[in-house]
One Martini backbone bead per residue (centre of mass of N, CA, C, O) as a GRO file, in nm:
protein
  263
    1MET     BB    1   0.385   4.638   1.252
    2SER     BB    2   0.229   4.588   0.984
    3LYS     BB    3  -0.047   4.434   0.849
    4VAL     BB    4   0.087   4.346   0.576
    5VAL     BB    5   0.328   4.200   0.694
    6ILE     BB    6   0.174   3.990   0.859
    7ILE     BB    7   0.034   3.858   0.623
    8GLY     BB    8   0.293   3.775   0.470
    9ILE     BB    9   0.397   3.585   0.695
   10MET     BB   10   0.152   3.395   0.711
   11LYS     BB   11   0.186   3.284   0.422
   12TYR     BB   12   0.463   3.169   0.458
   13THR     BB   13   0.387   2.983   0.692
   14PHE     BB   14   0.175   2.816   0.540
   15ILE     BB   15   0.363   2.697   0.324
   16ILE     BB   16   0.560   2.562   0.518
   17LEU     BB   17   0.348   2.383   0.664
   18VAL     BB   18   0.247   2.218   0.415
   19LEU     BB   19   0.529   2.098   0.343
   20PHE     BB   20   0.580   1.965   0.610
   21LEU     BB   21   0.329   1.772   0.618
   22GLN     BB   22   0.391   1.628   0.350
   23GLY     BB   23   0.666   1.509   0.451
   24CYS     BB   24   0.541   1.348   0.711
   25ALA     BB   25   0.380   1.166   0.552
   26SER     BB   26   0.274   0.823   0.532
   27GLY     BB   27   0.187   0.610   0.280
   28PHE     BB   28   0.209   0.331   0.423
   29LYS     BB   29  -0.029   0.408   0.622
   30THR     BB   30  -0.249   0.548   0.454
   31TYR     BB   31  -0.223   0.286   0.220
   32TYR     BB   32  -0.320   0.056   0.398
   33ALA     BB   33  -0.400  -0.305   0.340
   34PRO     BB   34  -0.552  -0.541   0.493
   35ALA     BB   35  -0.585  -0.919   0.533
   36ASP     BB   36  -0.687  -1.048   0.806
   37THR     BB   37  -0.416  -1.247   0.941
   38SER     BB   38  -0.286  -1.188   1.235
   39THR     BB   39  -0.387  -1.457   1.401
   40PHE     BB   40  -0.180  -1.662   1.213
   41VAL     BB   41   0.081  -1.537   1.341
   42VAL     BB   42   0.383  -1.457   1.446
   43PRO     BB   43   0.493  -1.262   1.669
   44LEU     BB   44   0.656  -0.967   1.720
   45GLU     BB   45   0.909  -0.869   1.880
   46PRO     BB   46   0.949  -0.568   2.050
   47ASN     BB   47   1.291  -0.556   1.991
   48ARG     BB   48   1.218  -0.594   1.684
   49GLN     BB   49   1.314  -0.547   1.357
   50PRO     BB   50   1.223  -0.536   1.050
   51GLU     BB   51   1.279  -0.667   0.745
   52VAL     BB   52   1.428  -0.528   0.451
   53ILE     BB   53   1.329  -0.599   0.106
   54GLU     BB   54   1.482  -0.497  -0.184
   55VAL     BB   55   1.314  -0.470  -0.502
   56SER     BB   56   1.186  -0.512  -0.787
   57SER     BB   57   0.890  -0.490  -0.948
   58ALA     BB   58   0.927  -0.778  -1.083
   59GLU     BB   59   0.999  -0.939  -0.796
   60ILE     BB   60   0.773  -0.907  -0.570
   61GLY     BB   61   0.564  -1.118  -0.648
   62PRO     BB   62   0.734  -1.383  -0.661
   63LEU     BB   63   0.844  -1.352  -0.370
   64ALA     BB   64   0.578  -1.367  -0.222
   65ASP     BB   65   0.503  -1.645  -0.323
   66LYS     BB   66   0.741  -1.798  -0.205
   67TYR     BB   67   0.674  -1.739   0.093
   68CYS     BB   68   0.394  -1.874   0.081
   69GLU     BB   69   0.500  -2.156   0.008
   70ASP     BB   70   0.677  -2.154   0.292
   71GLY     BB   71   0.438  -2.028   0.508
   72TRP     BB   72   0.370  -1.752   0.469
   73ILE     BB   73   0.199  -1.433   0.555
   74VAL     BB   74  -0.013  -1.187   0.448
   75LEU     BB   75  -0.103  -0.879   0.606
   76GLY     BB   76  -0.029  -0.669   0.375
   77GLN     BB   77  -0.051  -0.347   0.186
   78SER     BB   78   0.127  -0.085   0.000
   79SER     BB   79  -0.006   0.179  -0.231
   80PHE     BB   80   0.161   0.457  -0.403
   81CYS     BB   81   0.189   0.806  -0.503
   82GLY     BB   82   0.502   1.000  -0.478
   83PRO     BB   83   0.792   1.177  -0.355
   84ASP     BB   84   0.779   0.983  -0.083
   85GLY     BB   85   0.919   0.635   0.018
   86SER     BB   86   1.086   0.497   0.232
   87SER     BB   87   1.210   0.216   0.380
   88SER     BB   88   1.179   0.324   0.674
   89GLN     BB   89   0.871   0.359   0.650
   90ALA     BB   90   0.802   0.065   0.590
   91GLN     BB   91   0.921  -0.038   0.859
   92THR     BB   92   0.735   0.122   1.049
   93GLN     BB   93   0.478  -0.024   0.947
   94ALA     BB   94   0.565  -0.308   1.013
   95LYS     BB   95   0.594  -0.263   1.318
   96LEU     BB   96   0.295  -0.169   1.370
   97ILE     BB   97   0.178  -0.471   1.258
   98GLY     BB   98   0.396  -0.714   1.304
   99ALA     BB   99   0.613  -0.757   1.092
  100HIS     BB  100   0.897  -0.932   0.983
  101LYS     BB  101   0.852  -0.842   0.677
  102VAL     BB  102   0.949  -0.625   0.395
  103LEU     BB  103   0.850  -0.567   0.069
  104TYR     BB  104   1.037  -0.337  -0.147
  105THR     BB  105   0.927  -0.083  -0.387
  106TYR     BB  106   1.019   0.132  -0.680
  107TRP     BB  107   0.901   0.371  -0.938
  108LEU     BB  108   0.890   0.576  -1.188
  109GLN     BB  109   0.636   0.817  -1.292
  110GLY     BB  110   0.730   1.140  -1.276
  111THR     BB  111   0.744   1.485  -1.391
  112SER     BB  112   0.630   1.792  -1.237
  113THR     BB  113   0.495   2.127  -1.254
  114VAL     BB  114   0.457   2.372  -1.002
  115SER     BB  115   0.288   2.666  -0.868
  116ILE     BB  116   0.384   2.892  -0.608
  117PRO     BB  117   0.249   3.127  -0.416
  118ILE     BB  118   0.412   3.446  -0.331
  119THR     BB  119   0.359   3.672  -0.065
  120SER     BB  120   0.469   4.015  -0.041
  121PRO     BB  121   0.564   4.301   0.088
  122THR     BB  122   0.504   4.644   0.006
  123TYR     BB  123   0.665   4.973  -0.071
  124SER     BB  124   0.627   5.339  -0.095
  125TYR     BB  125   0.822   5.650  -0.136
  126THR     BB  126   0.726   5.996  -0.097
  127SER     BB  127   0.839   6.328  -0.206
  128GLY     BB  128   0.806   6.700  -0.158
  129THR     BB  129   0.705   7.011  -0.309
  130VAL     BB  130   0.492   7.304  -0.248
  131SER     BB  131   0.291   7.569  -0.398
  132SER     BB  132   0.090   7.861  -0.264
  133GLY     BB  133   0.068   8.184  -0.269
  134GLY     BB  134   0.386   8.178  -0.166
  135ALA     BB  135   0.372   7.906  -0.043
  136TYR     BB  136   0.557   7.651   0.127
  137GLY     BB  137   0.593   7.286   0.105
  138SER     BB  138   0.596   6.956   0.239
  139TYR     BB  139   0.608   6.599   0.147
  140SER     BB  140   0.512   6.265   0.268
  141GLY     BB  141   0.493   5.899   0.188
  142THR     BB  142   0.347   5.565   0.250
  143THR     BB  143   0.288   5.277   0.054
  144TYR     BB  144   0.099   4.980   0.093
  145GLY     BB  145   0.151   4.628  -0.008
  146THR     BB  146   0.146   4.366  -0.254
  147SER     BB  147   0.334   4.070  -0.387
  148THR     BB  148   0.292   3.823  -0.648
  149THR     BB  149   0.461   3.516  -0.690
  150TYR     BB  150   0.571   3.246  -0.905
  151MET     BB  151   0.699   2.926  -0.815
  152PRO     BB  152   0.870   2.686  -0.967
  153ILE     BB  153   0.816   2.328  -0.920
  154SER     BB  154   0.967   2.017  -0.916
  155VAL     BB  155   0.799   1.693  -0.924
  156THR     BB  156   0.886   1.376  -0.818
  157LYS     BB  157   0.737   1.063  -0.892
  158TYR     BB  158   0.639   0.758  -0.724
  159ASN     BB  159   0.609   0.416  -0.699
  160PHE     BB  160   0.479   0.243  -0.408
  161PHE     BB  161   0.566  -0.092  -0.268
  162ALA     BB  162   0.428  -0.311  -0.009
  163VAL     BB  163   0.494  -0.626   0.170
  164TYR     BB  164   0.358  -0.794   0.447
  165ILE     BB  165   0.528  -1.047   0.654
  166SER     BB  166   0.470  -1.378   0.816
  167PRO     BB  167   0.482  -1.640   1.001
  168ARG     BB  168   0.319  -1.902   1.072
  169LYS     BB  169   0.153  -2.067   1.345
  170TYR     BB  170  -0.004  -2.269   1.172
  171LYS     BB  171  -0.127  -2.519   1.018
  172PRO     BB  172  -0.285  -2.577   0.738
  173ILE     BB  173  -0.583  -2.695   0.630
  174LEU     BB  174  -0.484  -2.664   0.314
  175GLY     BB  175  -0.287  -2.459   0.128
  176ILE     BB  176  -0.404  -2.191  -0.032
  177ASN     BB  177  -0.427  -1.976  -0.304
  178TYR     BB  178  -0.691  -1.755  -0.426
  179ARG     BB  179  -0.935  -1.685  -0.693
  180ARG     BB  180  -1.121  -1.561  -0.911
  181LYS     BB  181  -1.227  -1.605  -1.217
  182SER     BB  182  -1.180  -1.528  -1.520
  183PRO     BB  183  -1.336  -1.514  -1.815
  184ALA     BB  184  -1.124  -1.699  -1.957
  185GLU     BB  185  -1.134  -1.926  -1.739
  186GLN     BB  186  -1.440  -1.980  -1.765
  187ALA     BB  187  -1.425  -2.071  -2.064
  188GLU     BB  188  -1.221  -2.307  -2.025
  189SER     BB  189  -1.400  -2.461  -1.798
  190GLY     BB  190  -1.719  -2.407  -1.840
  191ASN     BB  191  -1.722  -2.230  -1.555
  192ILE     BB  192  -1.811  -1.978  -1.314
  193ASN     BB  193  -1.720  -2.144  -1.097
  194GLY     BB  194  -1.493  -2.120  -0.851
  195LEU     BB  195  -1.137  -2.168  -0.772
  196TYR     BB  196  -0.833  -2.019  -0.832
  197VAL     BB  197  -0.515  -2.144  -0.818
  198THR     BB  198  -0.204  -1.976  -0.735
  199LEU     BB  199  -0.109  -2.150  -0.474
  200VAL     BB  200   0.107  -2.392  -0.286
  201VAL     BB  201   0.179  -2.520   0.006
  202ARG     BB  202   0.427  -2.671   0.137
  203ASN     BB  203   0.323  -2.972   0.287
  204SER     BB  204   0.035  -2.960   0.248
  205PRO     BB  205  -0.267  -3.096   0.195
  206ALA     BB  206  -0.273  -2.996  -0.098
  207ALA     BB  207   0.004  -3.111  -0.181
  208VAL     BB  208  -0.045  -3.404  -0.104
  209GLY     BB  209  -0.331  -3.424  -0.267
  210GLY     BB  210  -0.259  -3.266  -0.572
  211ILE     BB  211  -0.270  -2.970  -0.577
  212LEU     BB  212  -0.252  -2.710  -0.832
  213PRO     BB  213  -0.154  -2.465  -0.994
  214GLY     BB  214  -0.453  -2.378  -1.198
  215ASP     BB  215  -0.665  -2.487  -1.055
  216THR     BB  216  -1.018  -2.570  -1.026
  217ILE     BB  217  -1.247  -2.533  -0.764
  218LEU     BB  218  -1.580  -2.644  -0.729
  219LYS     BB  219  -1.593  -2.881  -0.499
  220LEU     BB  220  -1.707  -2.979  -0.164
  221ASP     BB  221  -1.869  -3.238  -0.100
  222ASN     BB  222  -2.087  -3.143  -0.341
  223LYS     BB  223  -2.016  -2.837  -0.285
  224VAL     BB  224  -2.035  -2.526  -0.377
  225ILE     BB  225  -1.769  -2.292  -0.421
  226ASP     BB  226  -1.614  -2.001  -0.282
  227GLU     BB  227  -1.443  -1.726  -0.137
  228ASN     BB  228  -1.639  -1.790   0.138
  229ILE     BB  229  -1.509  -2.021   0.246
  230LYS     BB  230  -1.526  -2.250   0.528
  231LEU     BB  231  -1.294  -2.493   0.682
  232ASP     BB  232  -1.339  -2.553   0.986
  233SER     BB  233  -1.574  -2.782   0.960
  234PHE     BB  234  -1.337  -2.974   0.795
  235ALA     BB  235  -1.141  -3.020   0.998
  236GLY     BB  236  -0.969  -3.340   0.986
  237LYS     BB  237  -1.096  -3.428   0.718
  238LYS     BB  238  -1.217  -3.629   0.468
  239VAL     BB  239  -1.213  -3.512   0.127
  240THR     BB  240  -1.379  -3.388  -0.178
  241PHE     BB  241  -1.255  -3.273  -0.486
  242GLU     BB  242  -1.363  -3.074  -0.755
  243ILE     BB  243  -1.194  -3.038  -1.059
  244ILE     BB  244  -0.997  -2.833  -1.300
  245ARG     BB  245  -0.751  -2.945  -1.547
  246LYS     BB  246  -0.705  -2.824  -1.838
  247GLY     BB  247  -1.032  -2.888  -1.886
  248VAL     BB  248  -1.023  -3.141  -1.681
  249PRO     BB  249  -1.190  -3.339  -1.493
  250SER     BB  250  -1.165  -3.402  -1.128
  251THR     BB  251  -1.066  -3.610  -0.842
  252LEU     BB  252  -0.997  -3.538  -0.490
  253SER     BB  253  -0.845  -3.695  -0.201
  254LEU     BB  254  -0.832  -3.554   0.140
  255THR     BB  255  -0.669  -3.436   0.432
  256LEU     BB  256  -0.722  -3.214   0.661
  257GLY     BB  257  -0.642  -2.995   0.879
  258LYS     BB  258  -0.623  -2.865   1.178
  259ASN     BB  259  -0.717  -2.667   1.426
  260ASN     BB  260  -0.469  -2.502   1.561
  261ASP     BB  261  -0.192  -2.637   1.449
  262PRO     BB  262   0.108  -2.645   1.531
  263LEU     BB  263   0.439  -2.623   1.401
   0.00000   0.00000   0.00000
């Protein structure tokens, strides 16, 4: 086999190998972002497969919030854009991290065309006769080379999103989800400090004590708090929260849950 033919085959093999590796990669694993909450959830039994719940892109956020209100915890999420991201791949990632359920959705991003170069071996054969001084002779020869063509391929890409959840192992100490306030919320409350409550876990100390979604928590026992607050040292104690609700300051007293109190 000629050297040129070998090079052509190697290029074919390289293209096939690249396409194969791209097809085998799981975006749900590559682009997984953990929430660092795995120690607070019920472990997944080794012989159990996580449940896949496929929803629309508009439904996945509210559904995740509903589970959190019911006492479930988000272990992490995957988000990426690509040509492939099946629900079975999301389930495999859920199994890997020990999630009981995975909320899964995707939507069309668009279609683009790319050109893949394909190099193949070529050869040409020539022959004929020549004469010189009354003498005749014949000749023949083969010329080797390569030819490159570009194959257009349409690639359809989708946005894939998955949220991995499990039931909590312990009763919450407070029972809220929160985030930093946006500039608009800071202007409304007249204060740049505090935590904006996004949801409240049902029957939690926060729910019993009267904290509502949309409240801004400014202080805990007269101490300014932020997203780095650690509640462990206050567990089981009666505390006072200073909040702002719809622009109006208020004070709430409630008893926090205990550390590692089983459900």
